[in-house]
DOVEXMI-397163 format. One record per residue (C-alpha): chain; x, y, z. Coordinates in steps of 0.05 Angstrom, whole numbers. Example, Ala and Ser with C-alpha at 12.3 -4.5 7.8 and 13.67 -1.06 7.14 Angstrom:
('A',(246,-90,156))
('A',(273,-21,143))
END
This chain:
('A',(860,-823,-450))
('A',(834,-828,-379))
('A',(764,-802,-371))
('A',(766,-750,-315))
('A',(695,-767,-292))
('A',(710,-842,-287))
('A',(774,-827,-250))
('A',(735,-785,-200))
('A',(682,-838,-191))
('A',(735,-892,-178))
('A',(770,-848,-126))
('A',(705,-834,-91))
('A',(683,-907,-92))
('A',(750,-930,-64))
('A',(747,-880,-7))
('A',(675,-895,10))
('A',(688,-970,10))
('A',(750,-961,53))
('A',(712,-920,105))
('A',(655,-969,107))
('A',(701,-1028,111))
('A',(739,-997,170))
('A',(674,-983,205))
('A',(649,-1054,196))
('A',(715,-1088,214))
('A',(734,-1044,273))
('A',(665,-1025,298))
('A',(630,-1093,299))
('A',(597,-1100,367))
('A',(609,-1165,404))
('A',(535,-1173,415))
('A',(515,-1159,343))
('A',(444,-1182,329))
('A',(391,-1181,275))
('A',(358,-1113,266))
('A',(306,-1137,216))
('A',(290,-1191,165))
('A',(272,-1183,92))
('A',(248,-1239,46))
('A',(250,-1293,100))
('A',(271,-1302,172))
('A',(341,-1321,149))
('A',(349,-1260,103))
('A',(375,-1213,156))
('A',(395,-1141,165))
('A',(441,-1119,222))
('A',(450,-1051,253))
('A',(518,-1049,219))
('A',(487,-1057,149))
('A',(446,-995,163))
('A',(504,-956,193))
('A',(550,-973,135))
('A',(499,-955,82))
('A',(487,-888,116))
('A',(562,-875,119))
('A',(568,-889,44))
('A',(507,-850,22))
('A',(526,-790,65))
('A',(596,-791,36))
('A',(569,-795,-36))
('A',(518,-740,-23))
('A',(574,-695,2))
('A',(619,-709,-57))
('A',(567,-715,-113))
('A',(499,-690,-90))
('A',(466,-695,-159))
('A',(479,-769,-168))
('A',(427,-824,-160))
('A',(434,-880,-110))
('A',(408,-952,-105))
('A',(425,-986,-39))
('A',(407,-1054,-12))
('A',(380,-1027,54))
('A',(332,-978,24))
('A',(372,-918,-1))
('A',(341,-896,-67))
('A',(346,-829,-102))
('A',(338,-813,-176))
('A',(391,-760,-185))
('A',(400,-713,-244))
('A',(472,-723,-265))
('A',(467,-788,-305))
('A',(508,-824,-252))
('A',(478,-875,-205))
('A',(513,-911,-148))
('A',(494,-983,-134))
('A',(513,-1002,-62))
('A',(515,-1064,-20))
('A',(541,-1043,49))
('A',(553,-1115,70))
('A',(551,-1169,18))
('A',(551,-1231,59))
('A',(511,-1206,119))
('A',(500,-1275,149))
('A',(575,-1287,147))
('A',(586,-1220,181))
('A',(533,-1236,234))
('A',(568,-1302,251))
('A',(639,-1274,250))
('A',(659,-1310,185))
('A',(708,-1271,142))
('A',(675,-1276,73))
('A',(638,-1210,70))
('A',(650,-1147,30))
('A',(630,-1075,15))
('A',(608,-1069,-57))
('A',(602,-1002,-94))
('A',(589,-993,-168))
('A',(579,-929,-208))
('A',(535,-929,-270))
('A',(537,-874,-322))
('A',(475,-870,-366))
('A',(456,-940,-345))
('A',(524,-973,-358))
('A',(569,-996,-302))
('A',(635,-958,-309))
('A',(667,-967,-240))
('A',(667,-1025,-192))
('A',(699,-1031,-123))
('A',(695,-1089,-75))
('A',(730,-1085,-8))
('A',(738,-1149,32))
('A',(764,-1123,100))
('A',(778,-1191,132))
('A',(819,-1211,72))
('A',(852,-1142,74))
('A',(841,-1137,-1))
('A',(806,-1088,-48))
('A',(788,-1104,-119))
('A',(771,-1051,-169))
('A',(758,-1039,-243))
('A',(742,-984,-292))
('A',(706,-1000,-357))
('A',(760,-1014,-409))
('A',(816,-1006,-359))
('A',(828,-1076,-331))
('A',(817,-1105,-261))
('A',(863,-1095,-201))
('A',(875,-1125,-133))
('A',(904,-1081,-78))
('A',(928,-1114,-14))
('A',(924,-1073,49))
('A',(987,-1031,56))
('A',(1001,-1029,-18))
('A',(1002,-962,-53))
('A',(989,-993,-121))
('A',(953,-1057,-138))
('A',(969,-1112,-187))
('A',(929,-1125,-249))
('A',(892,-1191,-246))
('A',(863,-1239,-296))
('A',(819,-1299,-293))
('A',(848,-1368,-304))
('A',(848,-1398,-374))
('A',(786,-1440,-384))
('A',(792,-1512,-362))
('A',(748,-1566,-390))
('A',(682,-1568,-351))
('A',(698,-1629,-310))
('A',(761,-1595,-283))
('A',(727,-1530,-264))
('A',(721,-1504,-193))
('A',(654,-1468,-192))
('A',(626,-1422,-139))
('A',(552,-1412,-125))
('A',(504,-1387,-72))
('A',(434,-1401,-46))
('A',(373,-1358,-37))
('A',(334,-1347,27))
('A',(266,-1376,10))
('A',(258,-1450,25))
('A',(226,-1467,-42))
('A',(284,-1434,-80))
('A',(337,-1467,-37))
('A',(307,-1536,-51))
('A',(311,-1524,-126))
('A',(382,-1497,-121))
('A',(403,-1558,-81))
('A',(377,-1602,-137))
('A',(418,-1564,-188))
('A',(480,-1572,-146))
('A',(467,-1646,-138))
('A',(465,-1654,-213))
('A',(524,-1607,-225))
('A',(574,-1637,-175))
('A',(591,-1699,-216))
('A',(604,-1656,-278))
('A',(655,-1607,-248))
('A',(717,-1611,-205))
('A',(680,-1585,-144))
('A',(632,-1533,-118))
('A',(647,-1476,-69))
('A',(595,-1436,-30))
('A',(627,-1375,2))
('A',(566,-1333,20))
('A',(585,-1268,-16))
('A',(569,-1259,-90))
('A',(614,-1199,-95))
('A',(674,-1238,-69))
('A',(658,-1298,-113))
('A',(658,-1254,-175))
('A',(725,-1224,-153))
('A',(752,-1294,-141))
('A',(736,-1310,-214))
('A',(773,-1246,-233))
('A',(834,-1267,-192))
('A',(834,-1340,-215))
('A',(813,-1368,-147))
('A',(751,-1397,-179))
('A',(743,-1419,-251))
('A',(670,-1399,-254))
('A',(610,-1376,-214))
('A',(534,-1378,-220))
('A',(475,-1359,-177))
('A',(400,-1348,-183))
('A',(364,-1293,-144))
('A',(417,-1238,-141))
('A',(399,-1164,-139))
('A',(436,-1109,-177))
('A',(475,-1089,-115))
('A',(500,-1160,-106))
('A',(535,-1164,-174))
('A',(542,-1095,-205))
('A',(613,-1082,-180))
('A',(638,-1154,-180))
('A',(612,-1169,-250))
('A',(650,-1110,-279))
('A',(713,-1132,-243))
('A',(705,-1203,-271))
('A',(694,-1177,-342))
('A',(754,-1131,-338))
('A',(795,-1191,-316))
('A',(775,-1229,-379))
('A',(712,-1266,-358))
('A',(646,-1266,-393))
('A',(584,-1251,-353))
('A',(511,-1264,-369))
('A',(449,-1302,-351))
('A',(409,-1350,-394))
('A',(432,-1355,-467))
('A',(425,-1286,-499))
('A',(404,-1252,-435))
('A',(448,-1207,-390))
('A',(462,-1225,-318))
('A',(401,-1213,-274))
('A',(362,-1239,-215))
('A',(340,-1297,-259))
('A',(411,-1322,-267))
('A',(481,-1294,-262))
('A',(542,-1331,-291))
('A',(615,-1311,-295))
('A',(670,-1352,-327))
('A',(725,-1344,-379))
('A',(710,-1357,-452))
('A',(712,-1431,-466))
('A',(682,-1448,-398))
('A',(626,-1397,-397))
('A',(591,-1430,-456))
('A',(588,-1502,-431))
('A',(572,-1479,-360))
('A',(516,-1435,-385))
('A',(489,-1492,-429))
('A',(491,-1542,-372))
('A',(456,-1493,-324))
('A',(403,-1481,-377))
('A',(391,-1556,-384))
('A',(388,-1564,-309))
('A',(337,-1508,-302))
('A',(381,-1467,-256))
('A',(341,-1405,-276))
('A',(275,-1425,-245))
('A',(250,-1446,-176))
END
């Protein structure tokens, strides 16, 4: 039986992501510049990040004023309903700043601390990915009324796996991540670095990547995409026995997840 609350949360997340995606795609100024930096001079915020987060939080406050919110650009409210929204208005801000297409709006809804809804809209791909806990993962192309259910690829052996990753913004961390990639490349088919964790996780869900890992993510980077990947048949986690977190996030189908996780543990991918 469909949970009415979860259905409501999915509909709200889809509409909020659509509105923000339209704003970002159609309203991007030609002279877009950096509005602020965060952890380093290359960890940037644009005026459009701020505008999109405000659009989303205003929409959520209008529809569900008692919910909590956690947003990348500073939105934070506790709420009293047991529902919390986890928002990344632009996942892949540097791509967006440079006019590259790999960026997305990511919105997840948690109920009592568990992620129950995930929506990732990739406007330049004209695709939206969504999942409800226990309900499978779906891809909706622009113009479609109904999406198609998606699933991750069957696990290849490790040396035939196409693996996505990303890099942090602090120089010390990037150096360590480069060393991990150097050691990993001979052991897999190839490495891809797209610049949006949310899209990479959805690409695992859709079979466009076999696996994905990254250190240094925040909850808004992976909350929606990780649910979508799991509902498509992937496992997600961090170090052995530990959930996905800022320390390490991994997504891959069973049979690939375990050797990839073990190799990343041996390579020290979880520390700087």
